[in-house]
Backbone as XML, in Angstrom:
<?xml version="1.0"?>
<chain id="A" units="angstrom">
  <residue number="1" name="MET">
    <atom name="N" x="-22.263" y="-45.257" z="-132.189"/>
    <atom name="CA" x="-22.482" y="-44.298" z="-131.617"/>
    <atom name="C" x="-21.238" y="-42.825" z="-131.636"/>
  </residue>
  <residue number="2" name="VAL">
    <atom name="N" x="-21.783" y="-41.656" z="-131.856"/>
    <atom name="CA" x="-21.285" y="-41.085" z="-131.773"/>
    <atom name="C" x="-21.977" y="-39.489" z="-131.531"/>
  </residue>
  <residue number="3" name="PHE">
    <atom name="N" x="-21.734" y="-39.224" z="-129.903"/>
    <atom name="CA" x="-21.902" y="-38.070" z="-129.026"/>
    <atom name="C" x="-21.258" y="-36.932" z="-129.960"/>
  </residue>
  <residue number="4" name="GLY">
    <atom name="N" x="-22.175" y="-35.797" z="-130.952"/>
    <atom name="CA" x="-21.484" y="-34.513" z="-130.442"/>
    <atom name="C" x="-21.608" y="-33.435" z="-130.514"/>
  </residue>
  <residue number="5" name="ALA">
    <atom name="N" x="-21.083" y="-32.552" z="-131.090"/>
    <atom name="CA" x="-21.215" y="-31.177" z="-130.757"/>
    <atom name="C" x="-21.165" y="-30.076" z="-131.638"/>
  </residue>
  <residue number="6" name="VAL">
    <atom name="N" x="-21.902" y="-29.128" z="-131.935"/>
    <atom name="CA" x="-21.165" y="-27.396" z="-132.224"/>
    <atom name="C" x="-21.336" y="-26.516" z="-132.390"/>
  </residue>
  <residue number="7" name="ALA">
    <atom name="N" x="-20.430" y="-25.814" z="-131.474"/>
    <atom name="CA" x="-20.205" y="-24.187" z="-130.983"/>
    <atom name="C" x="-20.890" y="-23.552" z="-131.970"/>
  </residue>
  <residue number="8" name="SER">
    <atom name="N" x="-21.492" y="-22.152" z="-131.713"/>
    <atom name="CA" x="-21.602" y="-20.863" z="-132.660"/>
    <atom name="C" x="-20.593" y="-21.028" z="-133.318"/>
  </residue>
  <residue number="9" name="ASP">
    <atom name="N" x="-19.197" y="-21.273" z="-132.940"/>
    <atom name="CA" x="-18.044" y="-20.741" z="-133.956"/>
    <atom name="C" x="-18.113" y="-21.598" z="-135.273"/>
  </residue>
  <residue number="10" name="GLY">
    <atom name="N" x="-18.450" y="-22.915" z="-135.184"/>
    <atom name="CA" x="-18.713" y="-24.163" z="-135.468"/>
    <atom name="C" x="-17.529" y="-24.742" z="-135.361"/>
  </residue>
  <residue number="11" name="SER">
    <atom name="N" x="-16.894" y="-24.875" z="-134.068"/>
    <atom name="CA" x="-16.105" y="-25.846" z="-133.936"/>
    <atom name="C" x="-16.948" y="-26.724" z="-133.535"/>
  </residue>
  <residue number="12" name="LEU">
    <atom name="N" x="-16.108" y="-28.237" z="-133.677"/>
    <atom name="CA" x="-16.783" y="-29.689" z="-133.429"/>
    <atom name="C" x="-16.280" y="-30.575" z="-132.182"/>
  </residue>
  <residue number="13" name="MET">
    <atom name="N" x="-17.089" y="-30.958" z="-132.154"/>
    <atom name="CA" x="-16.487" y="-32.135" z="-130.696"/>
    <atom name="C" x="-17.401" y="-33.702" z="-130.524"/>
  </residue>
  <residue number="14" name="PRO">
    <atom name="N" x="-16.561" y="-34.449" z="-131.946"/>
    <atom name="CA" x="-16.782" y="-35.408" z="-131.735"/>
    <atom name="C" x="-16.873" y="-36.522" z="-130.878"/>
  </residue>
  <residue number="15" name="HIS">
    <atom name="N" x="-17.495" y="-37.381" z="-129.642"/>
    <atom name="CA" x="-16.900" y="-38.280" z="-128.739"/>
    <atom name="C" x="-17.550" y="-39.449" z="-129.488"/>
  </residue>
  <residue number="16" name="PHE">
    <atom name="N" x="-16.491" y="-41.047" z="-129.959"/>
    <atom name="CA" x="-16.910" y="-42.251" z="-130.006"/>
    <atom name="C" x="-17.460" y="-42.624" z="-129.205"/>
  </residue>
  <residue number="17" name="VAL">
    <atom name="N" x="-18.722" y="-43.102" z="-128.859"/>
    <atom name="CA" x="-19.579" y="-43.806" z="-127.929"/>
    <atom name="C" x="-18.810" y="-44.845" z="-127.993"/>
  </residue>
  <residue number="18" name="GLU">
    <atom name="N" x="-18.556" y="-45.775" z="-126.825"/>
    <atom name="CA" x="-18.267" y="-47.692" z="-127.196"/>
    <atom name="C" x="-19.469" y="-48.374" z="-127.898"/>
  </residue>
  <residue number="19" name="ALA">
    <atom name="N" x="-18.818" y="-49.166" z="-128.666"/>
    <atom name="CA" x="-20.230" y="-49.861" z="-129.470"/>
    <atom name="C" x="-21.190" y="-50.733" z="-128.389"/>
  </residue>
  <residue number="20" name="GLY">
    <atom name="N" x="-22.670" y="-50.902" z="-128.840"/>
    <atom name="CA" x="-22.878" y="-51.194" z="-128.325"/>
    <atom name="C" x="-23.414" y="-50.267" z="-126.230"/>
  </residue>
  <residue number="21" name="LEU">
    <atom name="N" x="-22.935" y="-49.600" z="-126.752"/>
    <atom name="CA" x="-22.970" y="-48.762" z="-125.046"/>
    <atom name="C" x="-24.876" y="-48.781" z="-125.058"/>
  </residue>
  <residue number="22" name="LYS">
    <atom name="N" x="-25.554" y="-48.584" z="-124.191"/>
    <atom name="CA" x="-27.106" y="-48.055" z="-124.351"/>
    <atom name="C" x="-27.059" y="-46.696" z="-123.176"/>
  </residue>
  <residue number="23" name="ILE">
    <atom name="N" x="-27.602" y="-45.555" z="-124.208"/>
    <atom name="CA" x="-27.696" y="-44.422" z="-123.703"/>
    <atom name="C" x="-28.975" y="-43.611" z="-123.541"/>
  </residue>
  <residue number="24" name="ASN">
    <atom name="N" x="-28.572" y="-43.602" z="-122.260"/>
    <atom name="CA" x="-29.958" y="-43.931" z="-121.363"/>
    <atom name="C" x="-29.569" y="-42.507" z="-120.998"/>
  </residue>
  <residue number="25" name="THR">
    <atom name="N" x="-30.903" y="-41.251" z="-119.388"/>
    <atom name="CA" x="-30.720" y="-40.089" z="-119.000"/>
    <atom name="C" x="-28.755" y="-40.057" z="-118.154"/>
  </residue>
  <residue number="26" name="VAL">
    <atom name="N" x="-28.967" y="-40.633" z="-117.422"/>
    <atom name="CA" x="-27.805" y="-41.210" z="-116.532"/>
    <atom name="C" x="-26.518" y="-40.736" z="-117.490"/>
  </residue>
  <residue number="27" name="GLU">
    <atom name="N" x="-26.525" y="-41.981" z="-118.436"/>
    <atom name="CA" x="-24.729" y="-42.614" z="-119.325"/>
    <atom name="C" x="-24.659" y="-40.689" z="-120.164"/>
  </residue>
  <residue number="28" name="TYR">
    <atom name="N" x="-25.337" y="-40.181" z="-120.609"/>
    <atom name="CA" x="-25.777" y="-38.939" z="-121.649"/>
    <atom name="C" x="-25.355" y="-37.612" z="-121.132"/>
  </residue>
  <residue number="29" name="VAL">
    <atom name="N" x="-25.555" y="-37.556" z="-118.932"/>
    <atom name="CA" x="-25.491" y="-36.952" z="-118.370"/>
    <atom name="C" x="-24.317" y="-37.205" z="-117.866"/>
  </residue>
  <residue number="30" name="HIS">
    <atom name="N" x="-23.096" y="-38.113" z="-118.109"/>
    <atom name="CA" x="-22.293" y="-38.638" z="-117.195"/>
    <atom name="C" x="-21.159" y="-38.032" z="-119.045"/>
  </residue>
  <residue number="31" name="ILE">
    <atom name="N" x="-21.655" y="-38.247" z="-119.888"/>
    <atom name="CA" x="-21.041" y="-37.220" z="-121.225"/>
    <atom name="C" x="-20.925" y="-36.371" z="-121.124"/>
  </residue>
  <residue number="32" name="LEU">
    <atom name="N" x="-21.682" y="-36.013" z="-120.761"/>
    <atom name="CA" x="-21.737" y="-34.136" z="-120.819"/>
    <atom name="C" x="-20.879" y="-33.913" z="-119.748"/>
  </residue>
  <residue number="33" name="GLU">
    <atom name="N" x="-21.438" y="-33.711" z="-118.014"/>
    <atom name="CA" x="-20.040" y="-33.859" z="-116.719"/>
    <atom name="C" x="-18.858" y="-34.450" z="-117.671"/>
  </residue>
  <residue number="34" name="GLU">
    <atom name="N" x="-18.138" y="-35.573" z="-117.997"/>
    <atom name="CA" x="-16.735" y="-35.518" z="-118.178"/>
    <atom name="C" x="-16.356" y="-35.094" z="-119.255"/>
  </residue>
  <residue number="35" name="VAL">
    <atom name="N" x="-17.073" y="-35.246" z="-120.618"/>
    <atom name="CA" x="-16.768" y="-34.516" z="-122.015"/>
    <atom name="C" x="-16.638" y="-33.918" z="-122.896"/>
  </residue>
  <residue number="36" name="PHE">
    <atom name="N" x="-17.916" y="-33.715" z="-122.294"/>
    <atom name="CA" x="-18.158" y="-32.022" z="-122.603"/>
    <atom name="C" x="-18.504" y="-30.426" z="-122.198"/>
  </residue>
  <residue number="37" name="PHE">
    <atom name="N" x="-18.909" y="-30.710" z="-120.755"/>
    <atom name="CA" x="-18.370" y="-29.707" z="-119.938"/>
    <atom name="C" x="-16.704" y="-29.631" z="-119.784"/>
  </residue>
  <residue number="38" name="SER">
    <atom name="N" x="-16.344" y="-29.923" z="-120.143"/>
    <atom name="CA" x="-14.400" y="-30.298" z="-120.244"/>
    <atom name="C" x="-13.873" y="-29.141" z="-121.010"/>
  </residue>
  <residue number="39" name="TRP">
    <atom name="N" x="-14.723" y="-29.685" z="-122.232"/>
    <atom name="CA" x="-14.462" y="-29.316" z="-123.599"/>
    <atom name="C" x="-14.562" y="-27.450" z="-123.480"/>
  </residue>
  <residue number="40" name="MET">
    <atom name="N" x="-15.746" y="-27.823" z="-123.564"/>
    <atom name="CA" x="-16.603" y="-26.153" z="-123.842"/>
    <atom name="C" x="-15.717" y="-25.559" z="-122.216"/>
  </residue>
  <residue number="41" name="ASP">
    <atom name="N" x="-15.587" y="-25.887" z="-120.969"/>
    <atom name="CA" x="-14.716" y="-24.872" z="-120.656"/>
    <atom name="C" x="-13.137" y="-25.293" z="-121.060"/>
  </residue>
  <residue number="42" name="GLU">
    <atom name="N" x="-12.546" y="-25.490" z="-121.581"/>
    <atom name="CA" x="-11.129" y="-25.712" z="-122.256"/>
    <atom name="C" x="-11.390" y="-24.711" z="-123.344"/>
  </residue>
  <residue number="43" name="LYS">
    <atom name="N" x="-12.417" y="-24.905" z="-124.239"/>
    <atom name="CA" x="-12.196" y="-24.148" z="-125.361"/>
    <atom name="C" x="-12.864" y="-22.784" z="-125.355"/>
  </residue>
  <residue number="44" name="PHE">
    <atom name="N" x="-13.698" y="-22.091" z="-124.439"/>
    <atom name="CA" x="-14.595" y="-21.374" z="-124.612"/>
    <atom name="C" x="-14.874" y="-20.711" z="-123.202"/>
  </residue>
  <residue number="45" name="GLY">
    <atom name="N" x="-14.964" y="-21.735" z="-122.208"/>
    <atom name="CA" x="-15.030" y="-21.389" z="-120.893"/>
    <atom name="C" x="-16.521" y="-21.460" z="-121.020"/>
  </residue>
  <residue number="46" name="LEU">
    <atom name="N" x="-17.510" y="-21.756" z="-119.587"/>
    <atom name="CA" x="-18.551" y="-21.724" z="-118.965"/>
    <atom name="C" x="-19.470" y="-20.376" z="-119.022"/>
  </residue>
  <residue number="47" name="ASP">
    <atom name="N" x="-18.623" y="-18.977" z="-119.032"/>
    <atom name="CA" x="-18.767" y="-18.496" z="-118.318"/>
    <atom name="C" x="-20.625" y="-18.176" z="-119.399"/>
  </residue>
  <residue number="48" name="ASN">
    <atom name="N" x="-20.942" y="-18.272" z="-120.198"/>
    <atom name="CA" x="-22.131" y="-17.957" z="-121.455"/>
    <atom name="C" x="-22.688" y="-18.926" z="-122.089"/>
  </residue>
  <residue number="49" name="VAL">
    <atom name="N" x="-23.243" y="-20.461" z="-122.134"/>
    <atom name="CA" x="-22.744" y="-21.335" z="-122.767"/>
    <atom name="C" x="-24.410" y="-21.948" z="-122.668"/>
  </residue>
  <residue number="50" name="VAL">
    <atom name="N" x="-25.296" y="-21.469" z="-123.837"/>
    <atom name="CA" x="-26.941" y="-22.283" z="-124.331"/>
    <atom name="C" x="-26.343" y="-23.499" z="-124.993"/>
  </residue>
  <residue number="51" name="LEU">
    <atom name="N" x="-26.831" y="-24.887" z="-123.635"/>
    <atom name="CA" x="-27.131" y="-26.101" z="-124.307"/>
    <atom name="C" x="-28.645" y="-26.182" z="-124.546"/>
  </residue>
  <residue number="52" name="ILE">
    <atom name="N" x="-28.696" y="-26.883" z="-126.325"/>
    <atom name="CA" x="-29.861" y="-27.128" z="-126.997"/>
    <atom name="C" x="-29.933" y="-28.713" z="-127.313"/>
  </residue>
  <residue number="53" name="GLN">
    <atom name="N" x="-30.706" y="-29.145" z="-126.712"/>
    <atom name="CA" x="-30.991" y="-30.920" z="-127.366"/>
    <atom name="C" x="-31.719" y="-31.318" z="-128.324"/>
  </residue>
  <residue number="54" name="ASP">
    <atom name="N" x="-31.038" y="-31.431" z="-129.107"/>
    <atom name="CA" x="-32.342" y="-31.368" z="-130.571"/>
    <atom name="C" x="-33.053" y="-32.775" z="-130.476"/>
  </residue>
  <residue number="55" name="SER">
    <atom name="N" x="-32.811" y="-34.005" z="-129.719"/>
    <atom name="CA" x="-33.368" y="-34.880" z="-129.663"/>
    <atom name="C" x="-34.775" y="-35.429" z="-129.286"/>
  </residue>
  <residue number="56" name="HIS">
    <atom name="N" x="-35.562" y="-36.148" z="-128.652"/>
    <atom name="CA" x="-36.745" y="-36.987" z="-127.548"/>
    <atom name="C" x="-35.703" y="-37.794" z="-127.127"/>
  </residue>
  <residue number="57" name="HIS">
    <atom name="N" x="-36.106" y="-36.894" z="-126.079"/>
    <atom name="CA" x="-35.977" y="-37.319" z="-124.756"/>
    <atom name="C" x="-36.163" y="-38.837" z="-124.219"/>
  </residue>
  <residue number="58" name="ALA">
    <atom name="N" x="-35.991" y="-39.960" z="-123.766"/>
    <atom name="CA" x="-36.020" y="-40.815" z="-122.769"/>
    <atom name="C" x="-37.408" y="-40.409" z="-121.511"/>
  </residue>
  <residue number="59" name="MET">
    <atom name="N" x="-37.615" y="-41.518" z="-121.310"/>
    <atom name="CA" x="-38.647" y="-40.967" z="-119.976"/>
    <atom name="C" x="-37.497" y="-41.502" z="-119.051"/>
  </residue>
  <residue number="60" name="GLY">
    <atom name="N" x="-37.997" y="-40.650" z="-118.200"/>
    <atom name="CA" x="-37.041" y="-40.527" z="-116.802"/>
    <atom name="C" x="-36.512" y="-39.242" z="-116.575"/>
  </residue>
  <residue number="61" name="PRO">
    <atom name="N" x="-35.711" y="-39.547" z="-115.641"/>
    <atom name="CA" x="-35.450" y="-38.771" z="-115.446"/>
    <atom name="C" x="-34.587" y="-37.062" z="-116.158"/>
  </residue>
  <residue number="62" name="ARG">
    <atom name="N" x="-34.875" y="-35.923" z="-116.270"/>
    <atom name="CA" x="-35.125" y="-34.980" z="-116.928"/>
    <atom name="C" x="-33.253" y="-34.532" z="-116.938"/>
  </residue>
  <residue number="63" name="PRO">
    <atom name="N" x="-32.684" y="-34.972" z="-117.824"/>
    <atom name="CA" x="-30.879" y="-34.739" z="-118.300"/>
    <atom name="C" x="-30.610" y="-33.008" z="-117.009"/>
  </residue>
  <residue number="64" name="GLN">
    <atom name="N" x="-31.810" y="-31.992" z="-117.076"/>
    <atom name="CA" x="-31.281" y="-30.955" z="-116.899"/>
    <atom name="C" x="-31.341" y="-30.771" z="-115.136"/>
  </residue>
  <residue number="65" name="ASP">
    <atom name="N" x="-31.888" y="-31.802" z="-114.994"/>
    <atom name="CA" x="-32.305" y="-32.383" z="-113.239"/>
    <atom name="C" x="-31.110" y="-32.487" z="-113.050"/>
  </residue>
  <residue number="66" name="LEU">
    <atom name="N" x="-29.910" y="-33.434" z="-113.367"/>
    <atom name="CA" x="-29.182" y="-34.438" z="-113.023"/>
    <atom name="C" x="-27.773" y="-33.576" z="-112.892"/>
  </residue>
  <residue number="67" name="VAL">
    <atom name="N" x="-27.730" y="-32.904" z="-114.592"/>
    <atom name="CA" x="-26.338" y="-32.211" z="-114.028"/>
    <atom name="C" x="-26.018" y="-31.570" z="-113.321"/>
  </residue>
  <residue number="68" name="GLY">
    <atom name="N" x="-24.858" y="-31.682" z="-113.092"/>
    <atom name="CA" x="-24.082" y="-31.030" z="-111.953"/>
    <atom name="C" x="-24.567" y="-30.845" z="-110.417"/>
  </residue>
  <residue number="69" name="GLN">
    <atom name="N" x="-25.200" y="-31.952" z="-110.498"/>
    <atom name="CA" x="-25.879" y="-32.521" z="-108.513"/>
    <atom name="C" x="-24.296" y="-32.922" z="-108.424"/>
  </residue>
  <residue number="70" name="GLU">
    <atom name="N" x="-23.264" y="-33.494" z="-108.897"/>
    <atom name="CA" x="-22.292" y="-33.765" z="-108.278"/>
    <atom name="C" x="-21.238" y="-33.238" z="-109.397"/>
  </residue>
  <residue number="71" name="SER">
    <atom name="N" x="-20.945" y="-31.731" z="-110.084"/>
    <atom name="CA" x="-19.983" y="-32.106" z="-111.572"/>
    <atom name="C" x="-19.441" y="-31.085" z="-110.535"/>
  </residue>
  <residue number="72" name="SER">
    <atom name="N" x="-18.035" y="-31.356" z="-110.409"/>
    <atom name="CA" x="-17.278" y="-30.152" z="-110.113"/>
    <atom name="C" x="-16.998" y="-28.990" z="-110.894"/>
  </residue>
  <residue number="73" name="GLN">
    <atom name="N" x="-17.151" y="-29.538" z="-112.166"/>
    <atom name="CA" x="-17.054" y="-28.782" z="-113.759"/>
    <atom name="C" x="-18.055" y="-27.900" z="-113.734"/>
  </residue>
  <residue number="74" name="PHE">
    <atom name="N" x="-19.894" y="-28.524" z="-113.260"/>
    <atom name="CA" x="-20.831" y="-26.994" z="-113.222"/>
    <atom name="C" x="-21.045" y="-25.806" z="-113.022"/>
  </residue>
  <residue number="75" name="ARG">
    <atom name="N" x="-20.562" y="-24.969" z="-113.506"/>
    <atom name="CA" x="-20.824" y="-23.775" z="-112.718"/>
    <atom name="C" x="-22.691" y="-22.748" z="-113.469"/>
  </residue>
  <residue number="76" name="GLU">
    <atom name="N" x="-22.398" y="-22.311" z="-112.389"/>
    <atom name="CA" x="-23.988" y="-21.332" z="-112.146"/>
    <atom name="C" x="-23.903" y="-20.862" z="-113.593"/>
  </residue>
  <residue number="77" name="GLY">
    <atom name="N" x="-22.867" y="-20.014" z="-114.009"/>
    <atom name="CA" x="-23.118" y="-19.317" z="-115.293"/>
    <atom name="C" x="-23.492" y="-20.177" z="-116.724"/>
  </residue>
  <residue number="78" name="LEU">
    <atom name="N" x="-24.046" y="-21.568" z="-116.667"/>
    <atom name="CA" x="-24.039" y="-22.434" z="-117.312"/>
    <atom name="C" x="-25.477" y="-22.849" z="-117.769"/>
  </residue>
  <residue number="79" name="LYS">
    <atom name="N" x="-26.574" y="-22.689" z="-119.066"/>
    <atom name="CA" x="-27.957" y="-22.326" z="-119.030"/>
    <atom name="C" x="-28.476" y="-24.011" z="-119.690"/>
  </residue>
  <residue number="80" name="LEU">
    <atom name="N" x="-28.998" y="-24.659" z="-119.383"/>
    <atom name="CA" x="-29.667" y="-25.161" z="-119.779"/>
    <atom name="C" x="-31.144" y="-25.316" z="-119.915"/>
  </residue>
  <residue number="81" name="ALA">
    <atom name="N" x="-30.821" y="-25.077" z="-121.763"/>
    <atom name="CA" x="-32.244" y="-25.007" z="-123.265"/>
    <atom name="C" x="-33.469" y="-26.936" z="-122.966"/>
  </residue>
  <residue number="82" name="LEU">
    <atom name="N" x="-33.323" y="-27.467" z="-122.454"/>
    <atom name="CA" x="-33.492" y="-28.722" z="-122.529"/>
    <atom name="C" x="-34.861" y="-29.532" z="-122.841"/>
  </residue>
</chain>
């Protein structure tokens, strides 16, 4: 499976997920914190980012409630619209 992100300038960030790995809320947040935010910070900075998810949420904790709780990469300027 591939986790993909597209920036407003057309930049792409594909991340290949290990075959058979179940993507639950915890794994999704891990990908955001360890892969996506690093890419965004390196490419654009995290000062003015809007993150929009276009898929259905699984039952359980909402990602926006978990992101940044223990992430040193998460900054106040990041806005989540999940």
